[in-house]
MARKEKOL-70286 format. One record per residue (C-alpha): x, y, z; residue number from 1; residue in one letter. Coordinates in pm, 1 decimal. Layout:
// residues N
        X        Y        Z kolmi bavo
        X        Y        Z   NUM    a
...
This chain:
// residues 151
        X        Y        Z kolmi bavo
   3189.0  10369.0   6015.3     1    m
   3316.1  10709.2   6111.8     2    v
   3523.9  10674.4   6427.7     3    e
   3375.3  10990.4   6578.1     4    s
   3043.2  10805.6   6609.6     5    l
   3181.7  10587.4   6886.3     6    y
   3429.9  10603.3   7170.9     7    q
   3642.1  10338.3   7335.8     8    i
   3684.3  10385.9   7708.3     9    k
   3759.0  10188.6   8021.7    10    a
   3485.5   9952.9   8138.9    11    a
   3414.1   9926.0   8509.6    12    s
   3216.4   9715.0   8752.3    13    f
   2923.3   9953.1   8701.5    14    r
   2895.6   9812.1   8345.9    15    d
   2843.5   9449.9   8453.0    16    v
   2469.1   9432.3   8372.5    17    h
   2508.8   9604.9   8036.2    18    t
   2801.3   9380.5   7944.9    19    i
   2602.1   9069.4   8043.6    20    r
   2314.2   9169.5   7812.6    21    r
   2566.4   9247.2   7538.4    22    f
   2737.6   8908.5   7580.1    23    e
   2400.8   8731.7   7550.6    24    m
   2333.7   8914.8   7223.3    25    l
   2677.7   8866.2   7067.5    26    v
   2758.5   8519.5   7205.8    27    f
   2420.1   8348.1   7255.7    28    p
   2579.7   8003.8   7300.2    29    k
   2872.1   8114.3   7516.8    30    d
   2777.6   8433.2   7701.3    31    a
   2967.8   8485.0   8022.1    32    y
   2769.0   8485.3   8346.1    33    t
   2741.2   8782.4   8580.5    34    y
   3003.1   8617.3   8801.0    35    l
   3244.1   8568.4   8508.1    36    n
   3203.9   8929.1   8396.9    37    i
   3237.6   9062.0   8750.7    38    s
   3559.1   8865.1   8793.0    39    t
   3700.3   9000.3   8466.7    40    l
   3618.3   9357.5   8564.9    41    l
   3788.8   9318.3   8903.5    42    m
   4090.1   9112.2   8786.8    43    w
   4414.0   9276.7   8905.3    44    p
   4593.4   9417.0   8601.6    45    g
   4298.8   9340.1   8373.9    46    g
   4236.0   9537.7   8055.5    47    a
   3864.1   9605.6   8011.5    48    n
   3738.2   9841.2   7743.1    49    y
   3397.6   9919.6   7600.6    50    k
   3293.9  10090.1   7281.3    51    a
   2986.7  10308.9   7303.7    52    v
   2796.5  10491.5   7032.4    53    d
   2695.2  10857.7   7039.2    54    e
   2396.8  10771.3   7264.8    55    r
   2617.5  10584.5   7513.1    56    g
   2491.5  10241.3   7401.2    57    t
   2740.7   9956.1   7435.6    58    l
   2845.6   9838.2   7089.3    59    i
   3168.8   9652.3   7171.2    60    g
   3364.7   9504.1   7459.4    61    f
   3707.7   9353.6   7512.9    62    v
   3855.7   9205.7   7827.9    63    s
   4207.4   9080.2   7884.1    64    g
   4373.6   8926.4   8187.6    65    t
   4741.4   8882.5   8269.1    66    p
   4909.4   8565.5   8389.2    67    n
   5230.2   8683.2   8552.2    68    y
   5356.8   8328.4   8610.0    69    t
   5351.3   8226.6   8243.6    70    t
   5412.4   8584.1   8121.8    71    r
   5114.6   8552.8   7889.2    72    i
   4821.7   8793.2   7869.7    73    d
   4488.2   8653.2   7750.6    74    w
   4218.6   8828.1   7551.7    75    i
   3928.8   8658.0   7729.0    76    v
   3644.5   8806.7   7530.3    77    t
   3607.0   9044.8   7239.4    78    l
   3273.7   9117.4   7082.1    79    g
   3113.5   9373.7   6852.5    80    v
   2739.4   9434.5   6822.5    81    h
   2610.8   9274.2   6498.4    82    p
   2503.8   9614.8   6361.3    83    d
   2862.4   9742.7   6390.2    84    y
   3060.9   9441.7   6267.3    85    q
   3299.5   9455.0   5971.1    86    n
   3367.9   9826.2   6015.7    87    r
   3703.1   9819.7   6198.8    88    g
   3566.5   9837.8   6552.6    89    l
   3688.8   9486.4   6641.4    90    g
   4041.1   9582.1   6537.8    91    r
   4028.0   9900.2   6748.1    92    r
   3900.4   9707.2   7050.4    93    l
   4172.1   9445.0   7004.3    94    l
   4435.0   9720.1   6995.0    95    q
   4290.3   9882.2   7306.4    96    a
   4299.6   9549.3   7490.0    97    g
   4656.9   9482.9   7379.9    98    e
   4765.4   9833.3   7481.4    99    n
   4622.9   9773.3   7828.5   100    g
   4832.7   9461.7   7884.8   101    m
   5201.2   9422.0   7961.7   102    t
   5319.6   9064.2   7910.7   103    q
   5543.3   8968.0   7615.0   104    p
   5286.4   8725.3   7470.8   105    h
   4911.7   8755.8   7419.0   106    i
   4680.9   8462.8   7355.4   107    r
   4315.7   8421.5   7274.5   108    l
   4076.8   8144.3   7179.5   109    t
   3843.8   8168.3   6880.1   110    v
   3575.9   7938.8   6741.9   111    r
   3715.3   7723.1   6462.5   112    a
   3421.3   7829.5   6243.0   113    s
   3466.1   8204.6   6297.8   114    n
   3657.4   8284.4   5979.7   115    a
   3607.4   8659.8   6015.6   116    g
   3759.1   8672.4   6363.7   117    a
   4043.6   8440.0   6263.5   118    i
   4122.9   8670.9   5972.6   119    h
   4118.9   8974.5   6204.7   120    l
   4360.1   8806.5   6446.4   121    y
   4591.9   8684.4   6170.2   122    e
   4614.1   9034.5   6023.5   123    t
   4697.8   9160.5   6375.2   124    a
   5000.5   8920.7   6386.0   125    s
   4840.9   8636.4   6582.6   126    y
   4946.9   8285.2   6484.8   127    r
   4771.0   7956.5   6549.6   128    r
   4922.5   7764.4   6842.5   129    c
   4698.2   7466.4   6902.0   130    y
   4339.5   7344.7   6903.3   131    v
   4132.0   7300.6   7219.0   132    e
   3893.4   7017.4   7128.3   133    p
   3529.1   7073.0   7226.5   134    h
   3618.5   7404.8   7391.7   135    y
   3284.1   7577.9   7341.1   136    y
   2953.0   7490.6   7507.3   137    n
   2813.3   7331.3   7191.6   138    d
   3124.7   7115.8   7144.3   139    g
   3294.4   7324.4   6875.9   140    e
   3672.8   7334.0   6884.3   141    d
   3857.4   7648.1   6986.5   142    g
   4174.2   7762.6   6813.9   143    i
   4429.0   7917.2   7048.0   144    v
   4623.4   8195.8   6880.0   145    m
   4926.1   8385.7   7007.6   146    e
   5097.0   8714.5   6936.3   147    k
   5458.4   8777.1   7039.2   148    a
   5499.3   9143.3   7119.3   149    r
   5806.5   9344.5   7035.8   150    e
   5937.2   9582.5   7299.2   151    y
């Protein structure tokens, strides 16, 4: 995909309905609710970015939240529209989310069966920390991965 065909920019509360529809498409089993998405978009210090195509259609979203007590930022959700997957957009969204956060460690949780996402995170210097049994709505385990950032 040619990068000029999409832009990554800050997401705002005005995007909540679009993001909800997007989540339902990308994560049919685990889509966040309107309340979840609203909370993410209003989280103090949160990093929320959307990718839009040349028509302004949402094709990707990433949201990260800081935890100042543990000094760990969390990538809470990262998704790419099925028509745009495997073209580097997930990596660019991940980088945008990371760049918007400030803590020395970043964590995320990924489905144990999502080999493509696990590969993306491993190539971005994330390492497996532990397994959250039955983390997802259908009972699938989640793998928690962490990246130590260099300053």
